[in-house]
N, C-alpha and C positions, 0 to 999 in steps of 0.2 A: 421834411415830414413835420406836419402840424397836427396839434391836438386842441380841440375846442370843447368846452363843456356845454351840454345842452340837454336841460330836463333830466338830469341824472346820468345821461349817457355821455360818452366822449366821442366826438366825430374825429376819426383817424384819417388823415389824408397823406398819402405817399405817392407823389406824382399824380398820375391819371386815377389812381385807386383811392376810392373813398368808402369808408365803412363806419356806421355807428356801432359802438361796443359799450356794453355795461361792464365797468370795471370790476365790480363785485363778482359778477358771474364768471369773468375772464380768470379772476384770482383763484375762485373755488374751483373752477374746472382744471386750472393748472395744478393746484394742490392735489386734487383727486387723481389727476394723471401720475403725479409723482408717487401717490400711494399705490396705485396699481403697478408701477415699475418696482417699488420697494417690494411689494408682496411677491411679484415674480422672481426677484433676485433672492429673496429669502425662501422661496418654495423650492428652488432648484436643488439645493443641497439635501433637502429632507427626503426621507424615504427608508425602505427596509435595507437597501443595500449602501455600503459605504461609499460616500462621495462627498467631500467637503466644499466649503466655499472657495478654498484655494484651486480646487479642480475647476471650478466654474470660472474664475478669473483667467486660468490658464486657457480654457476652451475659447473664452471670448477674445482674449487679447494676445494669445500666443498659441493659435491652433496648430502649428506646426510641431510643437513639442507636446501636445495633448495626445499621448499615445497609451496612457495607462488604463486600468480598468475603470477607475472613477471617472476619467475623462470620457470614456465611451459610454457610461451609464448616463452621464449628463448630456452628452451631444446627441446620442441616438435615441434616448427614451424620455428624459425629463423636459429638455428645451421644446422639442416638437409638442409634447403633451401641454406644456405651459402656454406656448403660442396659440395652440388650439383652443385652449379653455378662453384665453383672452378674446380671441376672434369670435368664438362662439356666443360668449356673453355679451360682447358689443353688437353682434348681429341681432340677437334677441331683444337687447335694450332698444336698439333703433327701430326694429319691427314693432315691437310694442308701442312706442311713442308715436310712430307713425299711424298705427291702427286706431289708437285712442283719439288722436286728432282727426283722423278721416271720418271716424263714426261718432266723434264728439261725445264719446262714452268712456268714462274713466275706468270701466271694468272690462274693456276690450282687451283681448288678448291675441298674440300671433296665430293660435290655434283656432281662431274663431270661425275661419273659412275652410276648414277641413284640411288645410295644408299640412300640418303636422301629421295628421292621422294618414293622409295619402302618401306622404314621403315615408312614414314609417311602414305602411303596407308594401310599398314597393321594395324597400331594402329588406324587410322580413321575407318577402317572396323570394328574393334573390338568395338570402342565406338559407332557406328551407328547401327551394326547389333546385338551386344550383349551389350546392355547398362547397364545391371546389373553385367556384369563382373568386377572383382577386378581391381583397377589401378595397382596392383602389376603385374598383367600379361602382361601389355603394354610393359615393356622392353623386354620381352621374344619374344613377337609377332613382335615387331618392329625389333629386331635383326634378327629373321628368315626371314622377309620381305627383309631387307637390304642384308644379305648374299645370299639369292636366287637371288637378282638382280645381285650382283656382279658375281656370277657363271654363271649366264645367260649370261652375258656380255663376260665372258672368253670362254663360250661354243660357242657363235656365232662368236666371233673374232678369235677363235682357237689359239691364242698366246697372249702374253703381248706386242707386238710390240707397240710402244707409239701412233702413230697416229691412228691406226686401232682400238685399243680397247677403246680409248678415244672417237672416233666418234660413235662407237656403243653405248657406255655408254651415250652419249648425245642423240642420238635417243631413247633409251631406257627410259631415264628421261623424255622425253616429253610424251611418251606413258603412263607412270605412272602418270604424271601430269594430262592428259587427263582423265584417269580413276578416279583420285582423284576428278577432277571437277564434273564428272558424279555422284559420290556418294554424294557429297556436295549439288549439286542442287536438288537431289531427296530424301534427308534425311528429316526425321522429325524435325520440328522447334525446338523442345525441346532437341533433341540430337545435333542439328546443332551448338547451342551456346557452349556447351561443346567442340565439336570437333574443332570449330573455334578458342576457346581460347588456346587449347592445340596446334594447328597448328602453332599459332603465337609465339610460343617459351616462354611458360609460365613455371615458377617454382612453381606456387601456389600449385601444388600437391606433392611438395618434402616432403618425410618421410624418416624415418630411415629404412623402408623396402627396399626402393630402393638403399640407398647409398651402401650396400655391392655389389649389382650388378654391379653398375657404378664403383666401386672401382676396382673389380676383372678385369673387362674388360679394365680399364685404365692401371692396372699394367701389364696385358699380352700384350697389344698393345705397351706400352712404353718399355717393356723389349725387345721385338722383335726389335723395332726401335733403341734402343741404343746399342744392341748388335751387330746390323749390320751397325752402323754408320761408322766404320772405313772402312769396304769394300765399302760403299756408297761413301765415300771420293775418294776413288781410281777409283770407276766407273765413276765418273765425269771427269776424265782425258780422257775418250773415251773408246769405247768397245775393240779396239785392245790392248791399253796399259793396261786395267784392265786385260783382258784375260792373257796378258803376265805376269802380276804380280801375277797370281794364283787366281783371284777372279772369282768364278762361277757365271756368270751374271744371268743364268735362275734362279738358287735357290735364288739368291739375289732379282731378280725381284718379285718372288713369295712371298717372305716373306715381301718385302716392299710394296707389293699390299695387302696382307691379313691383315696386322697391320692396315692400315688407314681405311680399310673397317669395320674391327670390331669396331674400335674407333668411326667412324662416326654413324654406325648402333646403337651402345650402346647409344651414346649422343642423337641422334634423338628420339630413343625410351623412353628415360628417361624424356627428357624436351621439345620435339618438335623440329621444325626447327629453328635454329639460324643461321642467314646469316651473311657473312662478317667476322666472326671470323677466319675461316680457311684460308681466303684469306689475312686479314690484318696481323695477328700475325706473320706469317713468315717473312713478309716484315719489320714490326717494329723490330723484332729480328735482321735481317741482317743490318738494319740502325744503331741500337744502339750497338749491341754486336759483330756482325761478327763473324769471327772464323770458325771452322770446323762444321761438321754435328752434333757433340755432342753438341757444343755451340748453333747452330741453334735450334736443338730439344728442348734444355733446355729453351732458350729464347723464342721460340714459345710457349711452354706449359705455361710459366708464364705470357707472354703477354695475351695469350688467356684467362687464368684464371682471369687476372686483368679486361679484357674487359667485360667478361659476368658478373663478380661480380659488377663491376660499373654499368652496364646496368640494372641488377636486383635492385640494391640499389636504383637507380634514379626512376626506375619504381614504386617501393614500396612507396616512400616518396614524389614524385613530386606532385602528386594530391591525397594524402591520405585522406580519406580511400579508394578512387579508386586506383586500381592497374593496372599499364600498363605491358603487357607481355615484357620480357627482348628482345624478338626477335623484337618488334616494336622499342623500344629505340636503339637497335643495328642498325637497318636500318636507323633510323633518323641521328644518330651521325656517322654511318659507312661511308656514302657517302662522307662527307667532308674530313675525315681522309684518305680515299682511294685516293682521288683527290690529297690530299697533298703528300701522299706517291709516287703517280704516277709522281708527278711534281719533287720531290727530286730525283727519281731513273729512270728518263725519258730516260736516256742514257743506261740503263741496261735492259730495257724491249722492 
């Protein structure tokens, strides 16, 4: 293994593998990752039911003897909820970073193309019209709705030109929101409460059945974005320069469009609509970590995970045993954070 200094970057060589890394960005991402792990460990014992840190240690390192009530609370309720919060935040952070890079608009959000509204509409339709359907079906139905919306936007716009398909997406999202309002205003009051709690972005229904679905979607979407990060860096130089350097812009645009759609649809389908994360996390990453697309994606995923995990934990313990959906907490704390970020980056937006 050799490490060479080159214009502030370190060129890491391990056999045939060679990679330029920015040491400061790597260290900051590592520290941020440790912060997310620490937050997850601290959040597990917290809640309205008794379950201490010792129970968490037993569940993780000695699961055979984890047979008490405290162990069951952590294993069956809090651990899947924490894992889903981390996955949902990471997916929204990645999606927001990809959308902002694709549209070259710092105010772009994963919901820009109507994916969030379409996924919400599909799941709310399942809850209202098929109330006995298993909650495990929600991720599949929601992803189908989100992907349908994205394909419809592309079909109507006929291409992925930045302004055109964004405007079509905005129009379609309004249509989906109107359809959602019609369903909610005409639904049975007994189904309406369940639908409204889910729509507010709640992780109450988190279970081990949903984790594999969210994990697979997160891995696929993240893999697409990280594998195309180098080409995306070149694309930011401009279409002419990128084409001259051998970047296939059309293929890159399709891949960078599919990944955030998949990530957003999967996240909304699993936990409901969580606002601000896809918008805030990339800006927090740019402010704290900087660097290239790989650093931006990594930082956005970690900041997104930290935001959703913190919001869900606050919602669980602030008014326990009453639980506030994470989406409501994010909306309350997201506005001042957004205004602060806009003030710090006012010359760049």
